[in-house]
C-alpha positions as CSV (number, residue, x, y, z in Angstrom):
1,M,0.3,33.6,-63.3
2,T,0.1,34.4,-59.6
3,P,3.3,35.9,-58.1
4,S,5.1,34.0,-55.3
5,T,5.3,35.2,-51.8
6,V,8.9,36.2,-52.6
7,S,8.0,38.5,-55.5
8,R,4.9,39.9,-53.7
9,P,5.3,42.8,-53.1
10,A,7.4,43.6,-56.1
11,A,11.1,44.4,-55.7
12,A,12.0,48.1,-55.2
13,A,13.1,50.1,-58.2
14,S,16.8,49.9,-58.8
15,T,17.4,53.5,-57.7
16,L,15.7,52.9,-54.4
17,A,17.5,49.6,-53.9
18,R,20.8,51.2,-54.6
19,A,20.1,53.9,-52.0
20,H,18.9,51.4,-49.5
21,F,22.0,49.1,-49.8
22,A,24.4,52.0,-49.9
23,A,22.9,53.3,-46.6
24,R,23.1,49.8,-45.0
25,L,26.8,49.7,-45.8
26,S,27.3,53.0,-44.1
27,F,25.7,51.6,-40.9
28,E,27.1,48.1,-40.9
29,T,30.2,46.1,-41.7
30,D,30.7,42.4,-41.6
31,C,33.0,40.0,-39.7
32,A,35.1,39.2,-42.7
33,D,35.8,42.9,-43.5
34,V,36.7,43.5,-39.8
35,H,39.0,40.5,-39.7
36,A,40.8,41.6,-42.9
37,A,41.2,45.1,-41.7
38,M,42.4,44.0,-38.2
39,N,45.0,41.8,-39.9
40,G,46.1,44.4,-42.4
41,D,45.0,42.2,-45.3
42,D,43.9,45.3,-47.3
43,G,47.4,46.8,-46.9
44,V,46.5,49.5,-44.4
45,A,46.4,49.8,-40.6
46,P,43.0,49.5,-39.0
47,D,41.3,53.0,-39.1
48,F,38.7,52.2,-36.5
49,V,38.3,51.2,-32.9
50,L,36.7,47.8,-32.4
51,L,34.5,47.8,-29.3
52,D,33.1,44.7,-27.6
53,V,30.1,46.2,-25.8
54,R,29.2,43.2,-23.7
55,G,29.9,43.0,-20.0
56,P,33.5,42.5,-18.7
57,G,32.9,38.9,-17.7
58,A,31.8,37.9,-21.2
59,Y,34.7,39.9,-22.7
60,A,37.2,38.2,-20.4
61,R,35.9,34.7,-21.4
62,A,36.3,35.4,-25.1
63,H,36.5,38.3,-27.5
64,V,37.6,39.3,-31.0
65,P,41.4,39.8,-31.1
66,G,42.2,43.5,-30.9
67,A,38.8,44.5,-29.5
68,L,38.5,46.8,-26.5
69,N,35.8,46.3,-23.9
70,L,33.4,49.2,-23.3
71,P,30.0,47.8,-22.2
72,H,27.2,49.7,-23.8
73,P,25.7,51.0,-20.5
74,L,29.1,52.7,-19.8
75,I,29.4,54.6,-23.1
76,T,29.6,58.3,-22.3
77,A,31.3,61.4,-23.6
78,E,33.8,61.1,-20.8
79,R,34.7,57.5,-21.7
80,T,35.2,58.3,-25.4
81,A,37.0,61.6,-24.9
82,S,40.5,60.0,-25.3
83,W,39.7,59.3,-29.0
84,P,39.7,62.0,-31.6
85,A,36.1,63.2,-32.6
86,D,36.3,61.6,-36.0
87,T,37.3,58.1,-34.7
88,L,35.1,55.4,-36.3
89,F,33.9,52.9,-33.8
90,V,32.8,49.4,-34.8
91,V,30.7,47.8,-32.2
92,Y,29.7,44.2,-31.6
93,C,27.9,42.1,-29.0
94,A,27.1,38.4,-28.7
95,G,25.3,38.0,-32.0
96,P,22.0,38.5,-33.9
97,H,20.0,37.6,-30.8
98,C,21.5,40.5,-28.8
99,N,20.7,44.2,-29.2
100,G,23.8,45.5,-27.3
101,A,25.6,46.6,-30.5
102,D,22.5,48.6,-31.5
103,R,22.3,50.2,-28.1
104,A,26.0,51.1,-28.3
105,A,25.7,52.4,-31.8
106,L,22.8,54.6,-30.7
107,K,24.7,56.0,-27.8
108,L,27.8,56.7,-29.9
109,A,25.7,58.3,-32.6
110,G,24.1,60.4,-29.9
111,L,27.5,61.6,-28.9
112,G,28.2,62.6,-32.5
113,R,30.6,59.8,-33.1
114,P,30.9,57.8,-36.3
115,V,29.8,54.2,-35.7
116,K,29.1,51.0,-37.5
117,V,27.8,47.7,-36.2
118,M,29.7,44.5,-37.0
119,I,26.7,42.4,-38.1
120,G,26.7,38.9,-36.7
121,G,28.6,39.8,-33.6
122,L,30.6,37.1,-31.8
123,A,28.4,34.4,-33.3
124,G,29.1,35.7,-36.8
125,W,32.8,35.9,-36.1
126,L,32.8,32.2,-35.1
127,D,30.6,31.2,-38.0
128,E,33.3,32.7,-40.3
129,G,35.9,30.4,-38.7
130,F,37.8,33.1,-37.0
131,T,39.5,32.6,-33.6
132,L,38.9,34.4,-30.4
133,D,41.1,35.6,-27.6
134,R,40.2,33.6,-24.5
135,A,41.1,34.1,-20.9
């Protein structure tokens, strides 16, 4: 029997798949986990800084509650110096069609800062049914 386009090429060995998905979770988090953490649903205070890395106009129109605005072009060592060196930053932008979160993550990682991208961005947040702070 000819394999389908799904099973061609074959799935990775379980050990490789485990390493791959574990690595992805160290680079990314999702909207539901951020929402739960921001609301204390897991019983602990948020242990990260949520950054909306879009421009100030977009942030002013609507953003994730509790997010701070630091547009990705403005991320520098000086701008992040007020946070301890081990602060985890979670970054997001408009959504999957936007690479601002990846640009921000790259800058933060280049500064030696721990960082994760909130996959889905603002679009994912809304898809989950969560509300935004609006001007």
